[in-house]
N, C-alpha and C positions, 0 to 999 in steps of 0.2 A: 504494500500500500504506500502510495506517494505521500510525502509531507507537503501539503499545500500552504502551510502557514507562512512560509517565506514569500509566497506570491500573493497572499491576501492583502487587501487594503487595510490601512490602520482604521481603528474604530471611529476616529474623528472624521475621516473621509466618508465612511459609511453613513454616519449620522448626518453629516453635512449634505450628502446626496438625498437623504430623506427630507431634510428641510427644504432643499432646492425644489424637490418634487411638489410638496404641498404649497410652498409659498410662491414659486416663480416659474416652474416650467414642466411640471409632471402631469401625467394623465393616468397613471397606473391604478391607483386606488379609487380616486374620486372622479376620474374622467375629466377633471379640470384642476385649476389651481387658483390661488388668490389673484395673481397678476392678470391672468386671462379674464377671469370673472369680473374683477374690479374695473379693468380698462374698457369693458363692454357695458358697464353700468352707468346710466346717466345720473346726474345729481338728483333729479326728481325721483328716480327709482331708489337711490341711496337713502333718501330721507322719508320715503313713503312708509307710513305707519300702518301695520295690519294688526288690529286688536291689541293684545298686550305683548306682542312679539317685539324684540329689539329691531331697530332699523339696520339696514346693511351698513350705513355710515357708522352707527354705534358699535357694531361688531368689528368693523374695520379699525376703528379707534381703539377698541378694547385689545385686540391682538397686537396692534402696533405699540400700545402702552407697555405691554410686557416685553416685546422685542427691545424697545428702547431702554427699559429698566435693566434687563439682563445685559445688554450691550454696555451700559454704564459700568457694570461690575467687570465685564470682560476687559474694559479699558483701564481698570484699576480704581474706579470710583466706588462709591458706596451703594448699597441697595436702598434706594429711596422711593420705591413704589409701594403702594398699598392697594389692596383689593377695593377698598371703599372709593377710590378715585378712578378706577379702571373704566368707568363708563361716563366720565365727565367730558363728553364731547362738546367742543365749542360749536355754536350754531353753524350749520351748513346752509347758506342762503343763496348760493350761486354755483355755477359750474366751476368757477375759479376756486372757491372754497373746497369743493369736492376734489378737484384735481390736486390741490395742495396736500390734502389728506392722503390721497392715493400715492402721490409722489413721495411723501414722507414715509409711508408704509413700505413702498418698494425699495427706497434707499436703505431703510433699516433692515429689511429682509435680506438684501444683498450683503450688507455689512455683517449681519448675523451669520449667514452661511459661510462667508469667508473666515470669520473669526473661529467658527467651529471647525472648519476644514483645517485650519492652521494650528489648532490646539494640540498640544502634546498629549500623548496617551496618558501619561501620568497625571496631567491636569484634570482629565475627566473623572478621576477617582478622588480628587481632593474635595474637601468639604466646600460647599458653596456658601460663602460668607460666614455662616455659622452652621454647626453640625445639625441643628434642628431643621435646616432646609435641605438636607441631603447633600449629595455631591453634584458636581457640574453635570455629569452625564444624566442624572435623574432630572435635573432642571431642564436640560436641553430636550430630553425625551418628553418631558411634560409640555414643553412648547409645541412639539410635533403633535401630540395627542390633542391638546387644547385647540390647536389650529385646525385639525381635521374636524373636530367637533363643531366649531363655529363655521367652517367652510360648508359643512352640510346644511347648517341653518341658513346660510346666505343663499345657497342654491335653492332651497325650498322657498324662502321668502321671495326670491326673484321670480320663481315659477308662479307663485301666487299673484304677484304684481302683474306679470305679463299675461296671465290667463284672464285677468279681470278687464 
């Protein structure tokens, strides 16, 4: 039996590829990704409220909030985010406002993928800020799972909007 471990990609590259897939360019699991979906969403659709569901804009802000917060830690800063502020979306009142949110999201998504891809294997095992938050890998995988969860919501919300 051959030993394939020499030829396998580092865990950080594998995880970065999963992030790339959900955020920027994949189709394997969800048949779409944030970039594709958000770029084809109008600002009117983004702020369209359906019952008690979050808007597409609110969900975009929410995921971006966590990407930016973890990026700050990756760059050596403090963990300054709090769940209670993760839906504090400034008003989206025009196509310009929506485009700025989407552009900020895409910039952070690209930076996040690059940071994870370049992360040393040993860093993935280190505690993330404090031990109570788990390690870097757990937090990165949490971003992937959280992103897929809300991507599914965005897809369904957009379907409800376009069908009406």
